[in-house]
DRENTOR-548569 format. One record per residue: residue in three letters; y, x, z of N, C-alpha, C, O, CB in turn. Coordinates in steps of 0.05 Angstrom, whole numbers, padded with zeros to 5 digits, always signed. Each point is the difference from the previous one (the first is absolute). Glycine has a CB too. Layout:
DRENTOR-548569
ALAYXZYXZYXZYXZYXZ/...
//
This chain:
DRENTOR-548569
MET+01762+01322+01848-00024+00009+00008+00008-00020+00035-00016-00005+00017+00005+00067-00056/VAL+00041-00068+00038+00013-00009+00021-00015-00024+00014-00006-00007+00023+00046+00026-00045/LYS-00043-00030-00013-00011-00028+00008-00026+00002+00015-00002-00010+00023+00023-00010-00063/GLY-00044+00034+00025-00016-00003+00017-00007+00012+00031-00017-00007+00016+00009-00002-00062/ILE+00023+00026+00048+00003+00006+00034+00021-00026+00017+00001+00002+00024-00004+00061-00036/ARG+00013-00079+00002+00015-00026+00010-00030-00017+00008-00008-00009+00022+00062+00009-00058/GLU-00067-00002+00008-00019-00022+00005-00020+00010+00020-00010-00016+00015+00016-00004-00062/ARG-00015+00049+00049-00014+00010+00024+00005+00000+00023-00018+00000+00017+00010+00018-00041/ILE+00038-00017+00032+00013+00000+00030+00004-00025+00001-00018-00012+00011+00041+00055-00004/PHE-00007-00055-00014+00014-00026+00005-00020-00016-00011+00007-00011-00021+00042+00023+00019/GLN-00071-00017+00008-00025-00025+00001+00016-00023-00001+00022+00008+00008-00060+00012+00022/PRO+00039-00041-00035+00011-00026+00008-00008-00008+00025+00012-00006+00020-00010-00007-00063/ALA-00034+00013+00034-00008-00017+00036-00002+00026+00013-00001-00011+00022-00036-00037-00029/ALA+00036+00065+00012+00009+00018+00018+00021-00012+00012-00001-00014+00019-00016+00050-00039/LEU+00041-00027+00004+00023-00011+00014+00005-00021+00010+00012-00001+00021+00000+00021-00042/ASN-00022-00043+00010+00012-00023+00007-00015-00003+00025+00011-00017+00014+00002-00003-00060/ASP-00037+00031+00058-00021+00004+00026+00025+00015+00014+00011-00010+00020-00070+00016-00040/LEU+00066+00014+00012+00020+00017+00028+00021-00019+00003+00007-00004+00023-00011+00058-00034/PHE+00020-00072-00015+00024-00012+00013-00011-00028+00024+00009-00009+00021+00024+00024-00073/GLU-00055-00019+00039-00008-00021+00021-00018+00005+00016-00020-00015+00003+00031-00012-00027/ARG-00006+00053+00038-00019+00010+00031+00028+00009+00010+00003-00010+00023-00062+00032-00034/HIS+00080-00007+00003+00024+00005+00021+00023-00018-00012+00023+00004+00007-00035+00049+00007/ALA+00008-00067-00028+00022-00018+00006+00016-00023+00017-00011-00022-00004-00006+00039-00026/VAL+00031-00018+00043+00012-00011+00023+00016-00022+00006+00001-00012+00021-00005+00048-00019/LYS+00017-00039-00026+00023-00012-00003+00002-00016-00027+00012-00021-00006+00005+00055+00037/GLN-00035-00013-00046+00009-00011-00033-00020-00010+00000-00015+00003+00019+00041+00026-00046/TYR-00034-00050-00003-00016-00014-00010-00007+00008-00027+00008+00020-00012+00008-00051+00041/THR-00033+00012-00038-00002-00003-00032-00008-00025-00001-00015-00014+00013+00003+00056-00028/ARG+00034-00048-00015-00001-00024-00013-00016+00008-00034-00024+00001-00007+00074-00022+00041/GLU-00031+00024-00047-00007+00011-00032+00001+00027+00010-00020+00013+00005+00043-00048-00043/LEU+00005+00047+00039-00003+00019-00014-00024+00022+00028+00005-00003+00024+00054-00008-00064/LEU-00078+00029+00033-00007+00015+00011+00004+00033+00000+00005+00016-00018-00025-00058+00016/PHE+00016+00047+00026+00010+00025+00005-00007+00017-00026+00017+00010-00015-00023-00016+00068/SER-00024+00008-00056-00004+00022-00018+00021-00009-00036+00006+00016-00017-00069-00004+00051/ASN+00065-00028-00034+00019-00008-00025+00030+00008+00005+00015+00001-00020-00046-00041+00009/VAL+00042+00046+00038+00027+00012+00008-00013+00037-00008+00014+00016-00012+00010-00064+00064/VAL-00046+00054-00045-00002+00028+00005+00001+00010-00021+00018+00017-00004-00039-00017+00039/ASN+00003-00008-00058-00001-00002-00030+00026-00004-00008+00003+00019-00015-00047-00036+00012/LEU+00065+00006+00003+00024-00002-00017+00005+00023+00016-00010+00020-00009+00027-00071-00009/MET-00005+00054+00037+00014+00023+00014-00010+00032-00008+00010+00022+00004-00006-00059+00036/SER-00016+00031-00048-00033+00030-00010+00018+00009-00022+00010+00022+00001-00074-00046+00003/LEU+00071+00001-00030+00005+00003-00013+00032+00007-00007+00012+00004-00020-00055-00024+00022/VAL+00048+00019+00024+00026+00008-00008+00008+00029+00013+00016+00013-00013-00004-00065+00010/VAL-00022+00062+00029-00012+00020+00018-00009+00023-00026+00011+00022+00001-00032-00060+00046/SER+00007+00033-00064-00015+00014-00019+00014+00005-00025-00008+00020-00013-00029-00039+00032/GLY+00063+00001-00030+00017+00016-00017-00013-00025-00021+00016-00003-00018-00007+00067+00035/ILE-00030-00080-00021-00010-00019-00018+00018-00011-00008+00005+00004-00024-00040-00009+00039/HIS+00054-00014-00002+00019-00011-00001+00025+00003+00019-00003+00002+00024-00031-00024-00044/PRO+00065+00021+00004+00020+00015+00017+00011-00022+00030+00013+00005+00020+00004+00025-00073/SER-00029-00053+00044+00015-00017+00028-00022-00018+00004-00021-00001-00014+00077-00002+00005/VAL-00051-00013+00031-00020-00017+00017+00007-00022-00020-00021-00013-00003+00019+00030+00060/SER+00028-00031-00076+00004-00027-00016-00018+00018-00024-00016-00015-00011+00073-00018+00028/ALA-00057+00048-00022-00017+00016-00033-00033-00011+00003-00012-00016-00015+00045+00075+00013/ALA-00044-00046+00027-00026+00003+00012-00004-00035+00002-00018-00010-00013+00021+00065+00045/TYR+00011-00070-00019-00006-00038-00002+00004+00001-00024-00022+00005-00010+00040-00032+00050/LYS-00003+00026-00055-00009-00008-00029-00017+00010-00014-00006-00013-00020+00039+00006+00018/ALA-00048+00032+00007-00018-00005-00010-00027-00011+00015-00017-00010-00014+00042+00040-00013/LEU-00027-00029+00048-00019-00007+00011+00014-00043+00009-00006-00007+00023-00014+00079-00004/GLU+00029-00085-00028+00008-00028+00003-00022-00011+00000-00003-00017+00017+00044+00015-00035/LYS-00063+00007+00002-00020-00030-00013-00021+00009+00032-00004-00016+00018+00000+00011-00100/THR-00003+00028+00083-00018+00010+00025+00009-00001+00028-00017+00005+00017+00001+00022-00047/ILE+00046-00033+00039+00014+00001+00022-00008-00031+00018-00009-00005+00022+00050+00041-00049/GLY-00030-00054-00001-00004-00025+00010+00027-00016+00024+00002-00022+00011-00060+00044-00020/VAL+00071-00004+00009+00026-00013+00018+00023+00012-00015-00004+00018-00017-00018-00019+00069/SER+00045-00007-00048+00028-00007-00007+00009+00033+00010-00011+00015+00017+00019-00081-00008/ARG+00008+00068-00021+00014+00034+00007+00016-00003+00023-00002+00019+00015+00009-00001-00064/PRO+00012-00041+00060+00019-00014+00019-00037+00015+00028-00002+00019+00016+00050-00084-00054/ALA-00065+00047+00031-00030+00010+00016-00006+00019+00002-00008+00007+00023-00007-00031-00032/LEU+00015+00038-00008-00002+00033-00001+00013+00011+00021+00001+00025+00002+00000-00023-00047/
//
């Protein structure tokens, strides 16, 4: 159920658009704002116990190194 709620509320295109409209000094290269939100929501909801564990689970889809995150 949490996964369904996350997918509906945190739609990647809407999150990235929100970031682009309100970012002042921030910018996007390879790491999208929606990827960060997705990863952090996994930690906050308790699906993964830490950011490191969530990163390991999503490493292939995030596309950046752990230090870049």
